[in-house]
ZABAVEX-350026 format. One line per field, with one value per residue (C-alpha): residue number from 0; chain; x, y, z. Coordinates in nm, 2 decimals, always signed. Each point is the difference from the previous one (the first is absolute). Layout:
BEGIN
seq <- c(NUM, ...)
mol <- c(A, ...)
c1 <- c(X, ...)
c2 <- c(Y, ...)
c3 <- c(Z, ...)
END
This chain:
BEGIN
seq <- c(0, 1, 2, 3, 4, 5, 6, 7, 8, 9, 10, 11, 12, 13, 14, 15, 16, 17, 18, 19, 20, 21, 22, 23, 24, 25, 26, 27, 28, 29, 30, 31, 32, 33, 34, 35, 36, 37, 38, 39, 40, 41, 42, 43, 44, 45, 46, 47, 48, 49, 50, 51, 52, 53, 54, 55, 56, 57, 58, 59, 60, 61, 62, 63, 64, 65, 66, 67, 68, 69, 70, 71, 72, 73, 74, 75, 76, 77, 78, 79, 80, 81, 82, 83, 84, 85, 86, 87, 88, 89, 90, 91, 92, 93, 94, 95, 96, 97, 98, 99, 100, 101, 102, 103, 104, 105, 106, 107, 108, 109, 110, 111, 112, 113, 114, 115, 116, 117, 118, 119, 120, 121, 122, 123, 124, 125, 126, 127, 128, 129, 130, 131, 132, 133, 134, 135, 136, 137, 138, 139, 140, 141, 142, 143, 144, 145, 146, 147, 148, 149, 150, 151, 152, 153, 154, 155, 156, 157, 158, 159, 160, 161, 162, 163, 164, 165, 166, 167, 168, 169, 170, 171, 172, 173, 174, 175, 176, 177, 178, 179, 180, 181, 182, 183, 184, 185, 186, 187, 188, 189, 190, 191, 192, 193, 194, 195, 196, 197, 198, 199, 200, 201, 202, 203, 204, 205, 206, 207, 208, 209, 210, 211, 212, 213, 214, 215, 216, 217, 218, 219, 220, 221, 222, 223, 224, 225, 226, 227, 228, 229, 230, 231, 232, 233, 234, 235, 236, 237, 238, 239, 240, 241, 242, 243, 244, 245, 246, 247, 248, 249, 250, 251, 252, 253, 254, 255, 256, 257, 258, 259, 260, 261, 262, 263, 264, 265, 266, 267, 268, 269, 270, 271, 272, 273, 274, 275, 276, 277, 278, 279, 280, 281, 282, 283, 284, 285, 286, 287, 288, 289, 290, 291, 292, 293, 294, 295, 296, 297, 298, 299, 300, 301, 302, 303, 304, 305, 306, 307, 308, 309, 310, 311, 312, 313, 314, 315, 316, 317, 318, 319, 320, 321, 322, 323, 324, 325, 326, 327, 328, 329, 330, 331, 332, 333, 334, 335, 336, 337, 338, 339, 340, 341, 342, 343, 344, 345, 346, 347, 348, 349, 350, 351, 352, 353, 354, 355, 356, 357, 358, 359, 360, 361, 362, 363, 364, 365, 366, 367, 368, 369, 370, 371, 372, 373, 374, 375, 376, 377, 378, 379, 380, 381, 382, 383, 384, 385, 386, 387, 388, 389, 390, 391, 392, 393, 394, 395, 396, 397, 398, 399, 400, 401, 402, 403, 404, 405, 406, 407, 408, 409, 410, 411, 412, 413, 414, 415, 416, 417, 418, 419, 420, 421, 422, 423, 424, 425, 426, 427, 428, 429, 430, 431, 432, 433, 434, 435, 436, 437, 438, 439, 440, 441, 442, 443, 444)
mol <- c(A, A, A, A, A, A, A, A, A, A, A, A, A, A, A, A, A, A, A, A, A, A, A, A, A, A, A, A, A, A, A, A, A, A, A, A, A, A, A, A, A, A, A, A, A, A, A, A, A, A, A, A, A, A, A, A, A, A, A, A, A, A, A, A, A, A, A, A, A, A, A, A, A, A, A, A, A, A, A, A, A, A, A, A, A, A, A, A, A, A, A, A, A, A, A, A, A, A, A, A, A, A, A, A, A, A, A, A, A, A, A, A, A, A, A, A, A, A, A, A, A, A, A, A, A, A, A, A, A, A, A, A, A, A, A, A, A, A, A, A, A, A, A, A, A, A, A, A, A, A, A, A, A, A, A, A, A, A, A, A, A, A, A, A, A, A, A, A, A, A, A, A, A, A, A, A, A, A, A, A, A, A, A, A, A, A, A, A, A, A, A, A, A, A, A, A, A, A, A, A, A, A, A, A, A, A, A, A, A, A, A, A, A, A, A, A, A, A, A, A, A, A, A, A, A, A, A, A, A, A, A, A, A, A, A, A, A, A, A, A, A, A, A, A, A, A, A, A, A, A, A, A, A, A, A, A, A, A, A, A, A, A, A, A, A, A, A, A, A, A, A, A, A, A, A, A, A, A, A, A, A, A, A, A, A, A, A, A, A, A, A, A, A, A, A, A, A, A, A, A, A, A, A, A, A, A, A, A, A, A, A, A, A, A, A, A, A, A, A, A, A, A, A, A, A, A, A, A, A, A, A, A, A, A, A, A, A, A, A, A, A, A, A, A, A, A, A, A, A, A, A, A, A, A, A, A, A, A, A, A, A, A, A, A, A, A, A, A, A, A, A, A, A, A, A, A, A, A, A, A, A, A, A, A, A, A, A, A, A, A, A, A, A, A, A, A, A, A, A, A, A, A, A, A, A, A, A, A, A, A, A, A, A, A, A, A, A, A, A, A, A, A, A, A, A, A, A, A, A, A, A, A, A, A, A, A, A, A, A, A, A, A, A, A, A)
c1 <- c(+0.61, -0.09, +0.21, -0.18, +0.02, +0.37, +0.07, -0.16, +0.22, +0.32, -0.08, -0.09, +0.34, +0.18, -0.15, +0.09, +0.36, +0.00, +0.01, -0.15, +0.08, -0.11, -0.18, -0.16, -0.03, -0.21, -0.06, -0.24, -0.04, -0.19, +0.09, -0.08, +0.22, -0.05, +0.26, -0.08, +0.26, -0.08, -0.31, +0.08, -0.03, +0.36, -0.04, -0.26, +0.05, -0.22, +0.12, -0.13, +0.27, +0.03, +0.28, +0.08, +0.30, +0.05, +0.23, +0.09, +0.25, +0.19, +0.28, +0.03, +0.03, -0.25, -0.08, -0.19, -0.15, -0.27, -0.22, -0.26, -0.15, -0.29, -0.02, +0.02, +0.33, +0.13, -0.11, +0.22, +0.29, -0.02, +0.04, +0.28, +0.19, -0.05, +0.14, +0.29, +0.08, -0.02, +0.24, +0.25, +0.03, +0.31, -0.09, -0.25, -0.23, -0.30, -0.32, -0.32, -0.35, -0.30, -0.19, -0.37, -0.28, +0.12, -0.25, -0.02, -0.15, -0.21, -0.05, -0.23, +0.19, -0.06, -0.23, +0.14, -0.23, +0.12, -0.07, +0.02, +0.33, -0.17, -0.11, +0.35, +0.13, -0.27, +0.09, +0.37, -0.06, -0.25, +0.26, +0.24, -0.27, -0.10, +0.36, +0.03, -0.32, +0.14, +0.29, +0.14, +0.35, -0.07, +0.23, -0.09, +0.26, -0.23, -0.11, -0.29, -0.03, -0.28, +0.03, -0.24, +0.12, -0.14, +0.21, -0.06, +0.26, -0.03, +0.23, -0.05, +0.24, +0.04, -0.09, -0.36, +0.03, -0.24, -0.01, -0.12, +0.01, -0.14, +0.13, -0.16, +0.17, -0.07, +0.20, +0.03, +0.35, +0.04, +0.33, -0.06, +0.28, -0.01, +0.22, +0.06, +0.28, +0.20, -0.03, -0.15, -0.17, -0.22, -0.21, -0.12, -0.31, -0.16, -0.34, -0.11, -0.35, -0.25, +0.14, -0.35, -0.06, +0.32, -0.05, +0.22, -0.08, +0.11, +0.31, +0.08, -0.03, +0.23, +0.28, -0.01, +0.01, +0.28, +0.20, -0.05, +0.10, +0.35, +0.07, +0.27, +0.18, +0.33, +0.28, +0.00, +0.30, +0.22, -0.02, -0.17, -0.38, -0.32, -0.20, -0.36, +0.01, -0.33, -0.18, +0.13, +0.36, -0.02, -0.17, +0.28, +0.26, -0.19, -0.03, +0.38, +0.09, -0.27, +0.24, +0.17, -0.30, +0.03, +0.12, +0.16, +0.22, +0.08, +0.11, +0.21, +0.18, -0.18, -0.19, +0.10, -0.33, +0.16, -0.03, -0.19, -0.34, -0.15, +0.25, -0.05, +0.05, -0.22, -0.17, -0.29, -0.24, +0.09, -0.20, +0.05, -0.26, +0.00, -0.38, -0.12, -0.36, +0.05, -0.33, +0.13, +0.20, -0.13, +0.23, -0.11, +0.11, -0.12, +0.32, +0.36, +0.21, +0.04, -0.37, +0.06, -0.28, +0.06, +0.05, -0.02, +0.29, +0.19, +0.35, +0.10, -0.24, +0.06, +0.36, +0.07, +0.08, -0.25, +0.07, +0.18, -0.19, +0.03, -0.10, +0.00, +0.37, +0.14, -0.24, +0.12, +0.36, -0.08, -0.20, -0.32, -0.33, -0.05, -0.15, -0.17, +0.23, +0.11, -0.03, +0.04, +0.07, -0.16, -0.14, +0.34, +0.21, +0.17, -0.14, +0.13, -0.10, -0.18, -0.25, -0.37, -0.17, +0.29, -0.06, +0.07, -0.30, -0.14, +0.00, -0.22, +0.20, -0.10, +0.27, -0.07, +0.06, +0.33, +0.10, -0.09, +0.20, +0.31, -0.02, +0.28, +0.11, -0.09, -0.30, +0.12, -0.25, +0.22, +0.32, +0.18, +0.29, -0.11, +0.14, +0.35, -0.01, -0.14, +0.14, -0.25, +0.30, +0.18, -0.30, +0.20, -0.17, +0.08, -0.30, -0.07, -0.31, -0.26, -0.26, -0.07, +0.15, -0.18, +0.03, -0.17, -0.19, -0.15, +0.06, +0.19, +0.17, +0.10, +0.36, +0.18, +0.34, +0.12, +0.10, -0.11, +0.24, +0.02, -0.08, -0.35, +0.02, +0.13, -0.26, -0.28, +0.14, -0.02, -0.37, -0.17, -0.35, -0.22, -0.27, -0.36, +0.02, +0.06, +0.04, +0.02, +0.14, -0.21, +0.23, +0.30, -0.19, +0.17, -0.10, +0.09, -0.13, +0.21, +0.27, +0.20, +0.37, +0.26, +0.36, +0.04, +0.29, -0.10, +0.25, -0.13, +0.18)
c2 <- c(-1.50, +0.18, +0.26, +0.30, -0.13, -0.08, +0.35, +0.16, -0.20, +0.08, +0.38, +0.00, -0.16, +0.24, +0.30, -0.15, -0.02, +0.37, -0.06, +0.28, -0.13, -0.35, -0.21, -0.34, -0.18, -0.31, -0.26, -0.29, -0.24, -0.31, -0.20, -0.33, -0.14, -0.32, -0.13, -0.28, -0.18, -0.26, -0.17, +0.05, +0.27, +0.07, +0.26, +0.16, +0.27, +0.21, +0.26, +0.26, +0.23, +0.33, +0.21, +0.35, +0.23, +0.27, +0.30, +0.28, +0.28, -0.02, +0.25, +0.10, -0.36, -0.22, -0.34, -0.29, -0.32, -0.24, -0.28, -0.25, -0.04, +0.21, -0.01, +0.27, -0.14, +0.01, +0.37, +0.10, -0.21, +0.14, +0.36, -0.09, -0.18, +0.30, +0.24, -0.22, -0.03, +0.38, +0.05, -0.24, +0.20, +0.22, +0.20, +0.27, +0.04, +0.23, -0.21, +0.13, -0.13, +0.08, +0.30, -0.01, +0.18, -0.10, -0.08, -0.35, -0.13, -0.30, -0.29, -0.30, -0.32, -0.22, -0.29, -0.35, -0.26, -0.30, -0.34, -0.34, -0.18, -0.29, +0.24, +0.15, -0.36, -0.06, +0.31, -0.07, -0.34, +0.13, +0.25, -0.28, -0.21, +0.28, +0.04, -0.37, +0.01, +0.28, -0.20, -0.35, +0.15, +0.15, -0.16, -0.14, +0.23, +0.30, +0.19, +0.21, +0.20, +0.18, +0.26, +0.21, +0.24, +0.27, +0.25, +0.28, +0.27, +0.25, +0.29, +0.21, +0.25, +0.26, +0.28, -0.12, -0.19, -0.30, -0.18, -0.33, -0.16, -0.33, -0.20, -0.30, -0.19, -0.31, -0.16, -0.29, -0.08, -0.26, -0.13, -0.22, -0.23, -0.16, -0.27, -0.10, -0.22, +0.04, +0.38, +0.18, +0.34, +0.18, +0.31, +0.17, +0.20, +0.16, +0.15, +0.20, +0.01, -0.25, -0.34, -0.13, +0.28, -0.03, -0.16, -0.31, -0.13, +0.32, +0.00, -0.36, +0.07, +0.30, -0.17, -0.31, +0.19, +0.23, -0.30, -0.18, +0.32, -0.02, -0.35, -0.02, +0.31, +0.08, +0.25, +0.34, +0.16, +0.24, +0.37, +0.32, -0.01, +0.18, -0.19, -0.02, -0.09, -0.17, +0.11, -0.30, +0.07, +0.38, -0.05, -0.22, +0.26, +0.29, -0.20, -0.08, +0.37, +0.16, +0.04, +0.28, +0.22, -0.02, +0.32, -0.22, -0.17, +0.33, +0.14, -0.30, +0.02, -0.30, +0.17, +0.19, +0.20, +0.20, +0.37, -0.05, +0.13, +0.22, -0.13, -0.22, -0.37, -0.18, +0.04, +0.24, -0.29, -0.14, +0.08, -0.22, +0.02, -0.08, -0.03, -0.15, +0.03, -0.18, -0.16, -0.34, -0.05, -0.19, +0.19, +0.36, +0.14, +0.33, +0.04, -0.12, -0.18, +0.31, +0.11, +0.28, +0.03, -0.19, +0.22, -0.06, +0.15, -0.02, -0.10, +0.06, +0.21, +0.03, -0.10, +0.24, -0.12, +0.18, -0.16, -0.27, -0.20, +0.10, -0.09, +0.26, -0.03, +0.01, +0.28, +0.21, -0.06, +0.10, +0.30, -0.12, -0.16, -0.37, -0.16, -0.26, -0.29, -0.13, -0.37, -0.30, -0.35, -0.15, +0.14, -0.05, +0.14, +0.34, +0.27, +0.04, +0.19, -0.19, +0.08, -0.09, -0.11, +0.11, -0.01, +0.14, +0.19, -0.17, +0.17, -0.05, -0.23, -0.37, -0.26, -0.08, +0.37, -0.02, -0.31, +0.18, +0.31, -0.22, -0.20, -0.24, -0.05, -0.20, -0.04, -0.07, -0.19, -0.12, +0.10, -0.20, +0.05, +0.34, -0.07, -0.04, +0.16, +0.35, +0.27, +0.26, +0.21, +0.03, -0.09, -0.26, -0.32, -0.32, -0.24, -0.34, +0.05, -0.17, +0.12, +0.01, +0.14, +0.29, -0.02, +0.22, +0.17, -0.32, -0.23, -0.29, -0.32, -0.05, +0.06, -0.07, -0.03, +0.35, +0.30, +0.36, +0.25, +0.37, +0.26, +0.04, +0.37, +0.05, -0.25, +0.23, +0.27, -0.24, -0.08, +0.10, -0.10, -0.13, -0.25, -0.01, -0.36, +0.08, -0.30, +0.05, -0.26, +0.04, -0.22, +0.23, +0.32, +0.08, +0.01, +0.11, -0.02, -0.10, +0.25, +0.04, +0.05, +0.09, -0.10, -0.29, -0.24, -0.36, -0.29, -0.31, -0.23)
c3 <- c(+2.54, -0.33, -0.17, +0.15, +0.35, -0.05, -0.15, +0.30, +0.24, -0.21, +0.00, +0.37, +0.07, -0.23, +0.17, +0.34, -0.12, -0.08, -0.38, -0.22, -0.35, -0.09, -0.25, -0.03, -0.34, -0.03, -0.27, +0.00, -0.30, -0.09, -0.31, -0.17, -0.29, -0.20, -0.26, -0.25, -0.19, -0.27, +0.13, +0.37, +0.26, +0.09, +0.26, +0.23, +0.26, +0.22, +0.24, +0.24, +0.12, +0.18, +0.13, +0.13, +0.00, +0.26, -0.07, +0.24, +0.06, +0.33, +0.08, -0.36, -0.13, -0.18, +0.13, -0.17, +0.13, -0.14, +0.12, -0.11, +0.35, +0.11, +0.38, +0.27, +0.11, -0.36, -0.04, +0.29, -0.11, -0.35, +0.13, +0.23, -0.28, -0.23, +0.26, +0.07, -0.37, -0.03, +0.28, -0.15, -0.32, -0.04, -0.31, +0.03, -0.31, -0.04, +0.04, -0.14, +0.07, -0.21, +0.12, +0.08, -0.18, -0.36, -0.27, -0.15, -0.32, +0.08, -0.24, +0.04, +0.00, -0.30, +0.09, +0.01, +0.15, +0.21, -0.16, +0.17, -0.03, -0.18, -0.27, -0.03, -0.05, -0.26, -0.19, +0.00, -0.14, -0.25, -0.13, -0.08, -0.16, -0.23, -0.11, -0.08, -0.21, -0.21, -0.14, +0.07, +0.01, +0.34, +0.25, +0.34, +0.15, -0.05, +0.31, +0.13, +0.32, +0.17, +0.27, +0.22, +0.27, +0.22, +0.20, +0.25, +0.06, +0.29, +0.11, +0.31, +0.15, +0.27, -0.24, -0.01, -0.32, -0.02, -0.33, -0.15, -0.35, -0.12, -0.29, -0.17, -0.28, -0.21, -0.28, -0.24, -0.14, -0.27, -0.14, -0.31, -0.12, -0.35, -0.14, -0.37, -0.13, +0.31, +0.00, +0.30, +0.01, +0.25, +0.06, +0.32, +0.05, +0.30, +0.07, +0.30, +0.15, +0.14, -0.10, -0.07, -0.25, -0.20, -0.34, +0.04, -0.35, -0.17, +0.22, -0.10, -0.37, +0.03, +0.20, -0.22, -0.32, +0.12, +0.11, -0.33, -0.19, +0.17, -0.14, -0.26, +0.12, -0.16, +0.09, -0.16, -0.16, +0.21, -0.07, +0.10, -0.04, +0.05, +0.26, +0.13, +0.36, +0.09, +0.32, +0.20, -0.10, +0.06, +0.33, +0.12, -0.10, +0.15, +0.33, +0.00, -0.05, +0.22, +0.30, -0.20, +0.06, +0.38, +0.16, +0.27, -0.25, -0.17, +0.33, +0.07, -0.34, -0.14, -0.28, -0.32, +0.04, +0.28, -0.08, -0.33, +0.10, -0.27, -0.26, -0.31, +0.09, -0.26, -0.33, -0.04, -0.02, +0.34, +0.31, +0.31, +0.27, +0.37, +0.07, +0.33, -0.14, -0.33, -0.07, -0.12, +0.32, +0.30, +0.23, +0.01, +0.33, +0.14, +0.21, -0.02, +0.25, +0.22, -0.02, -0.26, -0.26, -0.32, -0.31, -0.37, -0.18, -0.33, +0.08, -0.37, -0.21, -0.37, +0.05, +0.28, +0.35, +0.22, +0.34, +0.18, +0.27, +0.36, +0.35, +0.28, +0.09, -0.36, -0.09, +0.29, -0.11, -0.35, +0.11, -0.17, +0.12, +0.04, -0.31, +0.22, -0.09, +0.34, -0.01, +0.23, -0.15, +0.31, +0.32, +0.17, -0.28, +0.01, -0.22, -0.35, -0.31, -0.27, -0.28, +0.02, -0.32, -0.23, -0.37, -0.34, -0.12, -0.32, -0.34, -0.30, -0.23, -0.03, +0.00, -0.37, -0.09, +0.18, -0.20, -0.32, +0.11, +0.07, -0.32, +0.11, +0.36, +0.31, +0.23, +0.36, +0.20, +0.29, +0.18, +0.26, +0.24, +0.13, +0.34, -0.14, -0.34, +0.09, +0.23, +0.12, +0.11, -0.34, -0.23, -0.18, -0.10, -0.19, -0.01, -0.14, -0.22, -0.21, -0.24, -0.37, -0.32, -0.16, -0.38, -0.25, +0.27, +0.13, +0.30, -0.14, +0.14, +0.36, +0.12, +0.33, +0.16, -0.08, +0.22, -0.02, +0.16, +0.06, +0.27, +0.13, +0.04, -0.35, -0.13, +0.14, -0.23, -0.30, +0.04, -0.32, +0.08, +0.30, -0.06, +0.11, +0.14, +0.36, +0.23, +0.38, +0.24, +0.32, +0.20, -0.06, -0.04, -0.33, -0.37, -0.35, -0.36, -0.29, -0.09, -0.33, +0.06, -0.26, -0.01, +0.26, -0.02, -0.05, +0.04, -0.18, -0.24)
END
């Protein structure tokens, strides 16, 4: 039974049970992944999965149930299980379903072609071979991964909403490890698109050179420095602190952004976008996890907090409109509030111009320990870092094994410049350019 046939059976059963408010959410995905390590293929996986979640309101309570089976019997069981779950709930909460007749901005999914598994294996091995040809210090412990996936998302409800989005994605990820005189260094790069069209040779040269540049790293002095956070480092930090911009977290007392709309929360040069239609992304949904139209919005504009992110329930509680940020981690997950294509809007300054402006300071290329060393609730962070010294306005020798510490929300106010070198991580839907930050505490030697 296909999805449309299954949906018709579910809705027929729902009406037969006297339900008037209900919704069916469906996800189907196909993916192929190949991982190469050294000279061998270490992993291969191919999956074709589908699942659906049914929600309904019964006696003022919301019920949920999900399934991965698509038969007539399962359609009836799914509705019965959802009604039973609703009746077992003690707490009454307002439940809102997306209205019909809304306007949606449609975007064509980015094309990613399927390629034979044998070709994926060939490309993974070729990626590692190209790295070894660049320099004989490249280690056999280097890795390369290829991925191609296709997804379909559907949402239908009792208000006459019938929606479908399609998502295609492809990627090559390369981790190059180099060794010299017992010292080990590495670099990671990722490219998105059709794997056969990605320039593996250019990718190999970049990752090898970046890994070699990190050899011989020392430890910087302790002190308070001006920093340039490279795109990868700033993206990691923005991702770690993005929950602070959830209206749900604000209402639950888990965000310092609560009640700060239309107030200054960052430097004038900082604009943070939540843009479901960002062109570089492969995930550009026309609707969110509740079926509301996706909306492009500035969360922070020229340093001013313009809006938090809301789904229908949190928006109703705040007395505002949904921003189209209802999300589901999987088809069976409860609805939460999350950004979609969340990024710092790039500026005009090049990284080299930032180095010149700093004079002496640090370039941070990597931060670790975000899961333990960063609190989205308080904004405090203390992160193991690596990068390069900046001396005389130029990128200088590599440094590692030091900590940067501060408060993310105060750091946003200390950003003196935003770079033009935007890098967007399509897997995580988040990105940033380099940023120049003044007055950050560094603990080194």
